[in-house]
C-alpha positions in Angstrom: -22.4 -25.5 26.3 -19.2 -24.5 25.1 -18.8 -23.0 21.7 -15.7 -23.2 19.4 -15.2 -20.1 17.2 -11.6 -20.2 15.9 -10.5 -17.1 13.9 -8.2 -18.9 11.5 -6.8 -15.9 9.9 -5.7 -14.8 13.3 -4.1 -18.1 14.2 -2.3 -18.2 10.9 -0.8 -14.9 11.8 0.4 -16.1 15.0 1.8 -19.1 13.6 3.8 -17.0 11.0 4.9 -14.7 13.5 6.0 -17.4 15.8 7.6 -19.2 12.8 9.7 -16.1 12.1 10.6 -15.6 15.6 11.7 -19.4 15.8 14.3 -18.9 12.9 16.1 -16.6 15.3 17.1 -19.6 17.4 19.7 -20.6 14.8 20.9 -16.9 14.8 20.9 -17.3 18.8 23.2 -20.5 18.6 25.5 -18.9 16.5 25.8 -15.9 18.8 26.4 -18.3 21.8 29.2 -20.1 19.3 30.8 -16.6 18.8 30.7 -15.7 22.5 32.4 -18.9 23.5 35.2 -18.4 20.6 35.7 -14.8 21.8 36.1 -16.0 25.4 38.3 -18.7 24.4 40.4 -16.3 22.5 40.7 -13.8 25.6 41.6 -16.7 27.9 44.6 -18.5 25.9 46.7 -19.6 29.0 43.8 -20.8 31.1 43.0 -24.4 29.8 41.0 -25.6 32.9 38.6 -22.7 32.4 38.5 -23.4 28.8 37.6 -27.0 29.5 34.9 -25.9 31.9 33.5 -23.6 29.7 33.4 -26.1 27.0 32.0 -28.7 29.1 29.2 -26.2 30.3 28.3 -25.3 26.5 28.2 -29.1 25.6 26.2 -30.1 28.8 23.9 -27.2 29.4 23.9 -24.5 26.8 23.5 -26.5 23.6 21.0 -29.1 24.8 18.9 -26.5 26.2 18.9 -24.6 22.8 18.3 -27.7 21.1 15.2 -28.6 23.4 13.7 -25.0 23.1 14.0 -25.4 19.1 12.5 -29.0 19.2 9.7 -28.0 21.4 9.0 -24.8 19.5 9.0 -26.7 16.2 6.6 -29.5 17.7 4.1 -26.7 18.9 4.1 -24.9 15.5 3.7 -28.2 13.7 1.0 -29.5 16.1 -0.9 -26.2 15.9 -0.8 -26.1 12.1 -2.1 -29.5 12.0 -4.8 -28.7 14.2 -5.8 -25.6 12.5 -5.9 -27.7 9.2 -8.2 -30.4 10.7 -10.5 -27.5 11.9 -10.7 -25.9 8.7 -11.2 -29.3 7.0 -14.0 -29.9 9.5 -15.7 -26.6 8.9 -15.7 -27.4 5.0 -17.1 -30.8 5.7 -20.0 -29.3 7.9 -20.6 -26.8 5.2 -20.8 -29.3 2.6 -23.1 -31.4 4.5 -25.4 -28.5 5.6 -25.4 -27.7 1.7 -26.3 -31.3 0.8 -29.1 -31.5 3.5 -30.6 -28.2 2.2 -30.4 -29.2 -1.2 -32.2 -32.5 -0.5 -35.1 -30.8 1.6 -38.5 -30.8 0.2 -40.2 -27.3 -0.1 -43.9 -26.9 -0.1 -45.6 -25.8 -3.1 -48.6 -24.2 -1.7 -48.4 -22.6 1.9 -50.8 -23.7 4.4 -54.0 -21.5 5.2 -54.5 -20.5 8.8 -58.1 -19.3 8.6 -59.5 -15.6 8.9 -57.2 -12.8 10.1 -59.9 -12.1 12.9 -58.6 -15.2 14.8 -55.0 -13.9 15.0 -54.4 -11.6 18.2 
C-alpha cells in the first residue's frame, strides 16, 4: 500500500524558489526587447531584415515567453492549492482523531489475568 508523507516545509521552500525564479521571466522578456531594439538600431538600412525580425519576435519569441510564464504560473498555483488541501486534510484527520480519542471510554479497573505462574 502506498503511503503519503509530504514534507510541507520542503514543498513551501521549493514553491518560494520557483516563484522567485519565475519573476525572472519578466526580466528575460525585457532583455529580449532590448536585444531586438539593439539589433534594429544596428541595421537601420535593412527594412526587410527588420520586418523579418519583428515577425519572428511576434510570431515565435513572445508567444513562447507568454506560454512559459502561463504554464509556470499555473503549475505554481496548482501546487500551492494542492499543498493547502493536503495541509487542511491533515488538520481534519488530526481533529477527527482527537475527537474519537476524547470520546473513547477507558476502563476504571484493569482486568485480572490470574496467577503469574500461568504466564510463560
